[in-house]
C-alpha positions as CSV (number, residue, x, y, z in Angstrom):
1,M,21.9,15.1,7.6
2,G,22.8,16.4,4.2
3,D,20.9,15.7,1.0
4,K,23.1,12.8,0.0
5,E,22.6,11.2,3.4
6,N,18.8,11.6,3.2
7,E,18.8,10.0,-0.2
8,K,20.4,6.8,1.1
9,A,18.8,6.7,4.6
10,L,16.0,4.2,4.8
11,V,12.7,4.6,6.7
12,Q,11.0,1.4,7.8
13,L,7.2,1.3,8.1
14,E,5.2,-1.4,9.9
15,L,1.8,-2.4,8.6
16,S,-0.4,-5.3,9.5
17,T,-1.1,-7.8,6.7
18,D,-4.6,-6.3,6.5
19,E,-3.3,-2.8,6.2
20,A,-0.8,-3.8,3.6
21,L,-3.5,-5.5,1.6
22,V,-5.9,-2.6,1.7
23,L,-3.1,-0.2,0.8
24,F,-2.0,-2.4,-2.1
25,E,-5.6,-2.5,-3.5
26,F,-5.9,1.3,-3.0
27,I,-2.8,1.9,-5.1
28,A,-3.8,-0.7,-7.7
29,R,-7.2,1.0,-8.2
30,F,-5.4,4.2,-9.3
31,E,-3.5,2.2,-12.0
32,E,-6.6,0.2,-13.0
33,H,-8.5,3.4,-13.7
34,D,-5.4,5.2,-15.1
35,I,-5.7,7.8,-12.4
36,K,-2.5,9.8,-11.8
37,P,-2.8,11.7,-8.6
38,W,0.8,12.8,-8.5
39,S,2.1,16.1,-9.8
40,E,5.8,15.1,-10.0
41,I,7.6,12.1,-11.4
42,G,9.3,11.6,-8.0
43,E,5.8,11.0,-6.4
44,Q,5.0,8.5,-9.1
45,Q,8.3,6.6,-8.5
46,V,7.7,6.5,-4.7
47,V,4.2,5.1,-5.2
48,W,5.4,2.5,-7.6
49,R,8.2,1.5,-5.3
50,I,5.8,1.0,-2.4
51,E,3.5,-1.0,-4.6
52,A,6.4,-3.2,-5.7
53,Q,7.4,-3.8,-2.1
54,L,3.8,-4.7,-1.1
55,E,3.6,-7.0,-4.1
56,K,6.7,-8.9,-2.9
57,A,5.4,-9.1,0.7
58,L,1.8,-10.2,0.0
59,V,0.6,-13.5,-1.4
60,E,-3.1,-12.6,-1.4
61,P,-3.1,-10.6,-4.7
62,F,-2.1,-13.8,-6.5
63,K,-4.9,-15.9,-5.0
64,P,-8.3,-16.5,-6.6
65,S,-10.0,-15.2,-3.4
66,Y,-8.1,-11.8,-3.6
67,K,-11.2,-9.6,-3.7
68,E,-12.8,-11.4,-0.8
69,S,-9.5,-11.1,1.2
70,V,-9.5,-7.3,0.6
71,Q,-13.1,-7.0,1.7
72,Q,-12.4,-9.0,4.9
73,A,-9.3,-6.9,5.6
74,R,-11.3,-3.7,5.1
75,R,-14.0,-4.9,7.5
76,R,-11.5,-6.0,10.2
77,I,-9.8,-2.6,10.0
78,S,-13.1,-0.7,10.2
79,E,-14.3,-2.8,13.1
80,A,-11.0,-2.3,15.0
81,S,-11.2,1.5,14.3
82,A,-14.8,1.6,15.5
83,A,-13.9,-0.3,18.7
84,N,-11.2,2.2,19.5
85,E,-13.4,5.2,19.2
């Protein structure tokens, strides 16, 4: 695959709603605290695009119970991880 083909090829990721919610909150914390962990503008663009896609897919960030939903999602993910160890 050439560079132009790589540019247009899409990669599809699958996340549970809990995983998407935790990832969205993780990214949002960087912005909230004005932390810029990227070293290149391309990295920033990718993070912003992921955040925008998560924002479109999730309803929880717009609910009053958002913070509680994130905490519950983190707990469920942690419990599932501990059960698999």
